[in-house]
N, C-alpha and C positions, 0 to 999 in steps of 0.2 A: 504493500500500500504506500502511496505517496506520502512523504513526510511534510508535504505542503498542504495537503487536502484532508479535511475531516468530514466524515459522514455524520451529519447532525441528527438525522432521524429519517424514517421512511414513512410513506403515506399508507393509509389503509388500516383497518382493524387488525388487532393482534390476536393470535390464537394460542391459548395455553394448552399444554399437553403433558400428561403424566400417566401413571399406571396405578390402579388400586391393588390392594393385596389379594392373594388367592382367596382368602376367606371372604372378603368383601365382594369379590367378583362372583363367588359361588352363591352368596346371599341374594345378589341381584338376579342371577339366573333362576334361582328357585322362585323368586317373586314373579318373574315372567311366566314360568311354567304353570304356576298356580292361578294366574289371573284369567278371568273369563268375562270381564266387562268391556265389551266392544266399543272402540273409539273411532271406527272408520268414518262415521258421519261427520266428524270434526276435522279430519285430516286430508291432506292432498295426495298421499302416496297411492301408487298403483300396487298395493300390497294387501293380501287377503287378511292376514292376522295382525291387527293393530288394536291393542288393548290398553285401557287406562290402568295405571298403577300408582296414582297419586297417593291414595290413602295408605297403601302398603309401603310405599317408599318413605312417606312422612313418618311412619311408625317404625321404621327399620333401624337397625344398629348403624348401618353404613351412612345414613343421612348426615350425621355430624361430620364425617370425613368429607363428604361432598360439599356441604356448606362451607367448611373451612377452606376448601380449595377454591370455591367461588370467591370467597372474601379475600383470599391471598391474591387472586387475579386482580380484584379491584384495588387492593392496597399497593401491590408491587409491580403489576404488569401494565394495566391500563385503567386509570381512574377517571378518564373522561372529564366531565364538568364537575366532578366531585372532589378534585384534588385539594382545593382550599378547605372545603368542609371537613374532609378527613383529617387534615393537619390541625384544624382549629378545635376539633371536638373529640373527646374520648368516647368512641362508639363501641359498645359491646357487640352489636349485631348490625349487619349492613343489608342483608337480603333475606327474602323468604321464598320458599318454594310455592309456586302458584299453579303448576300443573305438571304431570308426568305421564308418559305412555311408552309402550314398547312396540317395536316392529319385529316380526319374524319374517325376514326376507328370504324367499326361496327362488328357484330358477325363473329368470326373466322378470321378476318383480323389481320395482325401483321407485325412488322418490324424485319427482321433477324439481326444477329450480324453484326455490321458495326461501322465505325468511320468516322470523318470528316477531317482527317489529311491532305488530299490533297487539301482541299478547305478552310480551316480556321485555326486560331490559338486558338480561344475560341468558345465555343458553349453555347447557352442557349436554353432551352426547356421550354415553357410556356403552361399551361393548362387552356384555357378559359372556357371549359365546360366538365364536366365528369358526365354522367348520367348512373347509374348502375341499371340493372334489378335485383331486389332482388329475383325474382322467377326463375331466370336462374339456370339450373342444372349444377353442377360442373362436370368435366370429369376427368378420371384417367390419371395422368401424369407418374405414374409408378405403379408397382404391389402392392405397400404397402401404397400408400398415395393418397389422393385427394387434388387438389389445386384449389382454387377459381381463375377464370380468370377475372381479373378486369382491364385489360390493364396496369398491372404493368410495370415499366421500370426497367430493370436489367443492372447493370454495371459490367464489367469483367476486371480483371487486374491480371497479373502475372500467375505463374504456378498453377496447381491444388494443393491445400494445403494438399491433402490426401497422398502425397508422404511421408511425415514424420509426419503428424498430427498437424502441426502448420500453422498459418497464415489464411488469408481470401482472397479469390479471387472473390467472388460474393457479390454484394450489391443490394438489391431489395427495391424499393420504390413504394408506392401506391399513385399516384397523386390525388390531389383534386383541385376543382375550384380555380384559381388564383395562384397556385404554380408556381414558377420559379426555375429552376435548372441551374447552371452554372458550366462548367467543361472544361478542356483542350480538344482540338479536337482529340487528340490521344487516348482518352479513349473509348474502345469498349463498345457498349451497344446494347440492343435489347428490344422489347416490347412483352408482352404476349397478347393473344387475349382477347376480351370481348365476352360475351355470351348473348343469348336471345335478348331482345330489347335494350340492352345497346349500348351506343355510347360514344366516347371520342375524343374531339378536342384537338390537340396539335399543337403548333407553334414552329418550329425549326428555330433558327437564327444563322447564321455564322458571326463571327466577326474576323477581322484581325487587328493585331498590326500595327500602322502606320509605313511606310517604313523608315522614318527618325529616328524613335526610334530603329528599327532593326539595322540601320547603326551605331547608337551610341553604341549599345550593342556589336557590333563586333569590336570596337576599342580597 
């Protein structure tokens, strides 16, 4: 890197990523398997099995770890308009869980491009179980390339960088068991299908900043 130039920051929302413990991951998988409250009518996914797990997650052991990670994101990674409020106030709690559901994604099912802006301030997506069929045949996504369909999650932001050759508007991540991703609710994202006998469980959680913190930030 040049000793004359400093990169001061980058544009766009930041994505936090870490991994839950095996015990926490198993608890979340058990919650998914036991759920039977259909949520398809509220969701945009082309996925048959989409169930609400809000109550079960709120009452789980793992919820404390998840909330701590969300609040770590707000305090340490991206605090948006709340930076001054966080510095000026000793806040015991920043967010509350407002909704949660899981998807069991099987062959050719997917989520189209969407965001959670109208329902949340922050989102986390957790992957309790990802099982990929190694014998599944890839399919052509354009005339010159094959792409493995492993239920990847794609994040989109900004204009197409090909306008002038600079920048990046697409980030693709391949989730594994126990992964948790945290990001602002305004960030567009979508999922690729899985193929063959593959399946992928993901839990999406909506979180809202407490109203009294929002009021403090507006002063």
